[in-house]
Backbone as a chain_set.jsonl record, in Angstrom:
{"seq": "MDEATIEAYNSQAKRYDEETRDFWEQFPRVIIDKFTEELGTAKILDIDCGPCGDAVIFRDLGLEVVCLDASRKMVEMARDKGFEAFEADLLSLPFHDAAIMAFGPTPLSSTSQKKRSTKH", "coords": {"N": [[-1.28, -6.17, 4.167], [-4.121, -5.975, 6.516], [-6.306, -2.784, 6.75], [-6.807, -2.506, 9.627], [-4.736, -3.713, 10.973], [-2.753, -2.361, 10.24], [-3.331, 0.203, 11.349], [-3.542, -0.168, 13.812], [-0.826, -0.646, 14.694], [0.281, 1.548, 14.01], [-0.839, 3.58, 15.947], [0.7, 2.44, 18.034], [3.294, 2.706, 17.341], [4.85, 4.61, 18.821], [5.259, 3.709, 21.616], [6.45, 0.945, 21.054], [8.43, 1.89, 19.612], [10.288, 2.604, 21.96], [9.745, -0.116, 23.797], [11.16, -2.107, 22.702], [14.218, -0.917, 21.974], [16.006, -1.657, 23.522], [16.282, -4.281, 22.923], [17.414, -4.243, 20.412], [20.248, -2.956, 21.013], [21.511, -5.248, 23.076], [21.649, -7.076, 21.164], [23.215, -9.655, 19.964], [26.138, -9.342, 18.854], [27.569, -11.067, 16.802], [26.504, -12.121, 15.508], [25.441, -9.57, 13.737], [27.957, -8.908, 12.554], [28.768, -10.826, 11.083], [26.516, -10.906, 9.071], [26.938, -8.465, 8.045], [29.534, -8.655, 6.9], [28.999, -10.143, 5.137], [27.971, -8.503, 2.959], [29.937, -6.937, 2.269], [29.22, -3.798, 0.904], [26.752, -3.252, 0.623], [23.714, -2.572, -0.289], [21.099, -2.069, 1.646], [17.65, -3.334, 2.082], [15.126, -2.698, 4.379], [13.164, -4.347, 5.177], [9.599, -3.654, 6.932], [10.258, -2.035, 8.431], [9.799, -1.132, 11.085], [10.783, 0.703, 13.937], [12.935, 1.23, 13.272], [15.384, -0.195, 14.68], [17.618, -2.102, 13.908], [18.39, -1.042, 11.536], [19.588, 1.67, 12.36], [21.843, -0.053, 13.354], [22.909, -1.031, 11.058], [23.224, 1.106, 9.329], [25.391, 2.7, 11.263], [27.228, 1.526, 10.924], [28.03, 1.682, 8.347], [26.752, 1.184, 6.175], [24.727, 1.516, 3.584], [20.946, 1.938, 3.954], [17.71, 1.305, 3.22], [14.568, 2.162, 4.066], [11.415, 0.251, 4.747], [7.725, 0.094, 5.532], [4.678, -0.966, 6.18], [3.255, 0.441, 8.195], [2.424, 4.347, 8.55], [3.208, 5.837, 10.586], [5.543, 4.173, 11.237], [7.153, 4.664, 8.987], [7.209, 7.469, 9.357], [9.002, 7.793, 11.804], [11.174, 6.525, 10.877], [12.021, 8.298, 8.941], [12.045, 10.715, 10.54], [14.798, 9.43, 11.652], [16.41, 9.769, 9.668], [16.802, 8.138, 7.931], [16.004, 7.05, 4.558], [12.785, 6.463, 3.749], [9.872, 4.4, 2.746], [6.45, 4.108, 2.659], [4.479, 1.828, 2.003], [3.028, -1.238, 0.583], [4.115, -4.395, 1.316], [4.02, -6.773, -0.478], [4.218, -5.915, -2.349], [6.594, -4.124, -3.928], [7.963, -0.659, -4.098], [10.37, -0.712, -5.949], [12.601, -0.781, -8.871], [13.446, -2.683, -10.532], [16.442, -5.051, -9.833], [17.201, -3.212, -7.743], [18.029, -3.391, -5.125], [20.699, -5.064, -2.834], [20.387, -6.403, -0.378], [18.552, -8.504, 1.588], [17.094, -8.569, 4.676], [16.121, -10.822, 7.24], [12.685, -12.308, 6.671], [9.296, -13.258, 6.181], [9.158, -12.426, 3.07], [11.036, -13.377, 1.953], [11.363, -15.415, 0.329], [10.027, -14.253, -2.619], [8.634, -13.163, -5.264], [8.713, -10.6, -5.585], [11.09, -10.231, -4.023], [13.238, -11.446, -5.861], [12.337, -10.095, -7.888], [13.46, -7.396, -7.316], [15.979, -7.549, -6.561], [19.875, -7.776, -6.784], [21.488, -10.056, -7.138]], "CA": [[-1.415, -6.481, 5.353], [-5.493, -5.388, 6.365], [-5.963, -1.932, 7.455], [-6.849, -2.358, 10.524], [-3.832, -3.801, 11.812], [-1.596, -0.998, 10.116], [-3.743, 1.527, 12.5], [-2.812, -0.904, 14.907], [1.098, -0.234, 14.455], [0.257, 3.305, 13.903], [-1.536, 3.722, 17.677], [0.916, 1.969, 19.193], [4.533, 3.261, 17.142], [6.027, 5.374, 19.599], [5.679, 2.539, 22.848], [7.068, 0.13, 20.564], [10.0, 1.94, 19.481], [10.564, 2.662, 23.748], [9.838, -1.345, 24.235], [12.107, -2.729, 21.383], [15.171, -0.708, 21.781], [16.848, -2.408, 24.724], [16.771, -5.408, 22.099], [18.916, -4.097, 19.42], [21.251, -2.763, 22.008], [21.669, -5.857, 23.514], [21.294, -8.023, 19.828], [24.728, -10.126, 19.603], [27.387, -8.53, 17.668], [28.374, -11.728, 16.334], [25.415, -12.136, 14.029], [25.63, -8.619, 13.181], [29.06, -9.024, 12.091], [28.754, -12.109, 9.941], [25.652, -10.524, 8.44], [28.002, -7.335, 7.063], [30.82, -9.086, 5.763], [28.521, -10.867, 3.81], [27.181, -7.402, 2.306], [30.353, -5.416, 1.861], [28.899, -2.339, 1.051], [25.864, -3.293, -0.305], [22.54, -1.435, 0.248], [19.997, -3.168, 2.662], [16.342, -2.853, 2.174], [14.813, -2.899, 5.82], [11.183, -4.596, 5.248], [8.812, -4.138, 8.062], [11.467, -1.688, 9.416], [9.282, -0.958, 12.149], [11.166, 1.892, 14.761], [14.448, 1.038, 12.966], [16.395, -0.218, 15.463], [18.997, -2.235, 13.342], [18.779, -0.13, 10.36], [20.86, 2.174, 12.968], [22.905, 0.107, 13.779], [23.641, -1.337, 10.002], [23.931, 2.422, 9.515], [26.428, 2.933, 11.559], [28.732, 0.331, 10.276], [28.869, 2.653, 7.154], [25.819, 0.234, 5.324], [23.246, 2.367, 3.315], [19.748, 1.177, 4.671], [16.616, 1.793, 2.859], [13.372, 1.447, 5.24], [10.196, 0.376, 3.98], [6.982, -0.141, 6.469], [3.246, -0.796, 6.037], [2.859, 1.611, 8.916], [2.715, 5.404, 8.257], [4.28, 6.332, 12.138], [6.593, 3.759, 11.587], [7.898, 5.199, 7.963], [7.857, 8.645, 9.786], [10.061, 7.513, 12.691], [12.407, 6.327, 10.113], [12.87, 9.552, 8.592], [13.147, 10.856, 11.572], [16.186, 9.297, 12.259], [17.483, 10.133, 8.754], [16.374, 7.409, 7.05], [15.148, 6.803, 3.349], [11.93, 5.467, 3.631], [8.953, 4.585, 2.131], [5.356, 3.607, 3.47], [4.162, 0.793, 0.713], [2.622, -2.68, 1.018], [5.134, -5.419, 1.784], [3.678, -7.608, -1.479], [4.529, -4.831, -3.787], [7.593, -3.146, -3.581], [8.175, 0.245, -4.952], [11.511, -0.818, -6.189], [13.034, -1.094, -9.744], [14.393, -4.53, -10.999], [17.61, -5.132, -9.273], [17.764, -1.96, -7.3], [18.246, -4.095, -3.472], [21.507, -5.592, -2.846], [20.173, -7.845, 0.474], [17.443, -8.483, 2.653], [16.971, -8.951, 5.658], [15.384, -12.072, 7.731], [11.686, -11.798, 6.069], [8.639, -14.198, 4.968], [9.448, -12.238, 1.971], [12.643, -14.0, 1.083], [11.76, -15.888, -1.311], [8.845, -14.209, -2.974], [8.722, -12.937, -6.967], [9.278, -9.04, -5.314], [12.787, -10.217, -3.884], [13.782, -12.121, -7.014], [12.968, -9.09, -9.284], [14.226, -6.47, -6.865], [17.927, -7.829, -5.807], [20.984, -7.715, -8.133], [21.584, -11.272, -7.106]], "C": [[-3.103, -5.26, 5.83], [-5.033, -4.046, 6.976], [-5.847, -1.788, 9.024], [-5.736, -2.805, 11.43], [-2.479, -2.693, 11.204], [-2.536, 0.174, 10.825], [-3.383, 0.902, 13.881], [-1.45, -0.529, 15.524], [1.182, 0.876, 14.414], [-0.125, 4.172, 15.435], [-0.491, 3.292, 18.181], [2.884, 2.118, 18.769], [5.861, 3.366, 18.367], [6.421, 3.984, 21.321], [6.422, 1.551, 21.963], [8.364, 0.636, 20.14], [10.473, 1.913, 21.384], [10.935, 1.029, 23.549], [11.034, -1.855, 23.788], [13.623, -2.091, 21.514], [16.573, -1.197, 22.049], [16.968, -3.582, 23.912], [17.961, -5.287, 21.263], [20.067, -3.607, 20.086], [22.013, -3.575, 22.774], [21.675, -7.393, 22.581], [22.419, -8.818, 19.829], [25.176, -9.973, 18.11], [27.57, -9.197, 16.671], [27.636, -11.857, 14.958], [25.225, -10.857, 13.052], [26.833, -8.355, 12.299], [29.104, -10.143, 10.999], [27.32, -11.449, 9.234], [26.858, -9.235, 7.133], [28.583, -7.607, 6.79], [30.323, -9.782, 5.103], [28.461, -10.415, 2.442], [28.452, -6.745, 1.792], [29.985, -4.241, 1.913], [27.854, -2.35, 0.192], [24.55, -2.829, 0.278], [21.414, -2.566, 0.806], [18.888, -2.697, 2.403], [15.857, -3.516, 3.736], [13.363, -3.087, 5.716], [10.78, -4.511, 6.341], [9.731, -3.292, 9.283], [10.92, -0.994, 10.981], [10.186, 0.761, 12.745], [12.996, 1.869, 14.24], [15.779, 0.35, 13.571], [17.511, -1.384, 14.867], [19.26, -1.654, 12.032], [20.16, 0.908, 11.118], [21.465, 1.556, 12.939], [23.525, -0.384, 12.074], [24.435, 0.376, 9.43], [25.431, 3.046, 10.006], [27.915, 2.633, 11.333], [28.865, 1.277, 8.906], [28.034, 1.903, 5.964], [24.758, 1.901, 5.192], [22.092, 1.317, 3.555], [18.693, 1.956, 3.972], [15.283, 1.545, 3.412], [12.52, 1.536, 4.239], [8.746, -0.878, 5.619], [5.924, 0.407, 5.645], [2.461, 0.717, 6.922], [3.002, 3.206, 8.342], [3.572, 6.219, 9.48], [5.132, 5.412, 11.949], [7.768, 4.753, 10.546], [8.127, 6.56, 8.829], [8.926, 9.014, 10.703], [11.302, 7.18, 12.436], [13.252, 7.584, 9.516], [13.107, 10.623, 9.656], [14.232, 11.088, 11.755], [16.968, 9.158, 10.951], [17.382, 9.547, 7.99], [15.587, 7.626, 5.617], [14.175, 6.214, 3.48], [10.82, 5.973, 3.495], [7.715, 3.31, 2.808], [4.716, 2.737, 2.046], [3.577, -0.919, 1.456], [3.683, -3.409, 0.48], [5.527, -6.169, 0.87], [3.948, -7.099, -2.553], [5.489, -3.91, -3.473], [7.93, -2.468, -4.602], [9.928, 1.046, -5.103], [11.643, -0.713, -7.905], [13.747, -2.181, -9.894], [15.688, -4.347, -10.615], [17.987, -3.707, -8.663], [18.399, -2.487, -5.828], [19.499, -4.672, -3.69], [21.595, -7.021, -1.866], [19.18, -7.262, 0.827], [17.604, -8.799, 3.699], [15.813, -10.598, 5.608], [13.757, -11.603, 7.422], [10.809, -13.029, 5.451], [8.772, -14.001, 3.93], [10.375, -12.662, 1.234], [12.249, -14.715, 0.243], [10.722, -15.953, -2.305], [9.301, -13.42, -4.32], [9.094, -11.579, -6.787], [10.683, -9.251, -4.73], [12.982, -10.395, -5.014], [13.981, -10.527, -7.634], [13.363, -7.736, -8.911], [15.433, -6.447, -6.298], [18.591, -8.06, -7.12], [21.043, -9.263, -8.08], [21.018, -12.264, -6.305]], "O": [[-3.163, -4.068, 5.531], [-3.947, -3.884, 7.532], [-4.991, -1.108, 9.59], [-5.709, -2.365, 12.58], [-1.457, -2.41, 11.828], [-2.058, 1.286, 10.598], [-2.99, 1.533, 14.862], [-1.193, -0.189, 16.679], [2.231, 1.393, 14.797], [0.363, 5.243, 15.797], [-0.458, 3.828, 19.289], [3.721, 1.762, 19.599], [6.918, 2.815, 18.677], [7.491, 3.619, 21.808], [7.471, 1.365, 22.58], [9.363, -0.072, 20.265], [11.045, 0.907, 21.803], [12.078, 0.71, 23.224], [11.947, -2.026, 24.596], [14.44, -2.9, 21.075], [17.638, -1.227, 21.433], [18.031, -4.13, 24.204], [19.043, -5.875, 21.288], [21.094, -3.981, 19.52], [23.055, -3.127, 23.253], [21.698, -8.516, 23.083], [23.032, -7.957, 19.196], [24.845, -10.259, 16.96], [27.753, -8.627, 15.596], [28.018, -11.744, 13.794], [24.931, -10.975, 11.863], [26.702, -7.599, 11.336], [29.718, -9.889, 9.963], [27.358, -12.2, 8.26], [27.263, -9.297, 5.972], [28.875, -6.871, 5.847], [31.04, -10.29, 4.242], [28.643, -10.99, 1.369], [28.262, -5.954, 0.868], [30.319, -3.527, 2.858], [27.84, -1.673, -0.836], [24.488, -2.758, 1.505], [21.086, -3.653, 0.33], [18.871, -1.466, 2.433], [16.196, -4.632, 4.131], [12.506, -2.269, 6.05], [11.397, -5.215, 7.14], [9.911, -3.594, 10.463], [11.666, -0.456, 11.799], [10.171, 1.77, 12.039], [13.962, 2.395, 14.792], [16.905, 0.355, 13.074], [18.448, -1.493, 15.659], [20.355, -1.811, 11.491], [21.312, 0.961, 10.689], [22.423, 2.073, 12.362], [24.692, -0.047, 11.873], [25.609, 0.688, 9.231], [26.286, 3.643, 9.353], [29.041, 3.116, 11.453], [30.01, 1.517, 8.522], [28.519, 1.952, 4.833], [24.339, 2.778, 5.947], [22.232, 0.104, 3.397], [18.708, 3.183, 4.07], [14.862, 0.433, 3.093], [12.514, 2.287, 3.263], [8.892, -1.929, 6.243], [5.864, 1.382, 4.896], [1.639, 1.566, 6.577], [3.903, 3.263, 7.505], [4.434, 7.069, 9.26], [6.028, 5.71, 12.739], [8.776, 5.342, 10.938], [9.315, 6.805, 9.037], [9.615, 10.033, 10.647], [12.291, 7.316, 13.157], [14.454, 7.848, 9.531], [14.128, 11.309, 9.7], [14.809, 12.156, 11.957], [18.039, 8.551, 10.96], [17.787, 10.03, 6.932], [14.593, 8.352, 5.596], [14.421, 5.015, 3.345], [10.434, 7.113, 3.753], [7.913, 2.173, 3.237], [4.582, 3.42, 1.03], [3.779, -1.439, 2.554], [4.159, -3.168, -0.629], [6.705, -6.515, 0.782], [3.944, -7.684, -3.636], [5.224, -2.934, -2.771], [8.184, -2.935, -5.712], [10.477, 2.109, -4.816], [10.521, -0.518, -8.371], [14.727, -2.438, -9.195], [16.201, -3.341, -11.105], [18.989, -3.114, -9.061], [19.374, -1.84, -5.443], [19.646, -4.917, -4.887], [22.21, -8.072, -2.045], [18.803, -6.104, 0.647], [18.557, -9.573, 3.788], [15.164, -11.177, 4.737], [13.461, -10.512, 7.908], [11.235, -13.722, 4.528], [8.642, -14.999, 3.221], [10.551, -12.395, 0.046], [12.872, -14.685, -0.818], [10.362, -16.994, -2.854], [10.479, -13.062, -4.335], [9.8, -11.123, -7.686], [11.49, -8.358, -4.989], [12.942, -9.313, -5.599], [15.019, -9.895, -7.832], [13.609, -6.901, -9.782], [15.901, -5.513, -5.647], [18.096, -8.409, -8.192], [20.598, -9.806, -9.091], [21.297, -13.448, -6.497]]}, "num_chains": 1, "name": "protein.A"}
């Protein structure tokens, strides 16, 4: 992600958190339940975590969530919510091989970084 885009996310992080909160409160529970059924107790990597609306849901269900975002402000928000969070280039994940059990929907879902970082 280029610096101008990252800075735009940094400057709008709080507003984005406020404006997307309702989305996660109204997200269809059936989708969340199906996703979590398939994971069991897997560790989840929330790539491009933003303000962590989905991460909060998964944590509340007892799953371990690690957050990653290119925006420093989004990472700070994730940490403020109690998550282990990393500021990183989304195309170069800061994890050792087979460190993560599951990925959410992301354009990176078929990249070599996913294959390298996941157990399955």
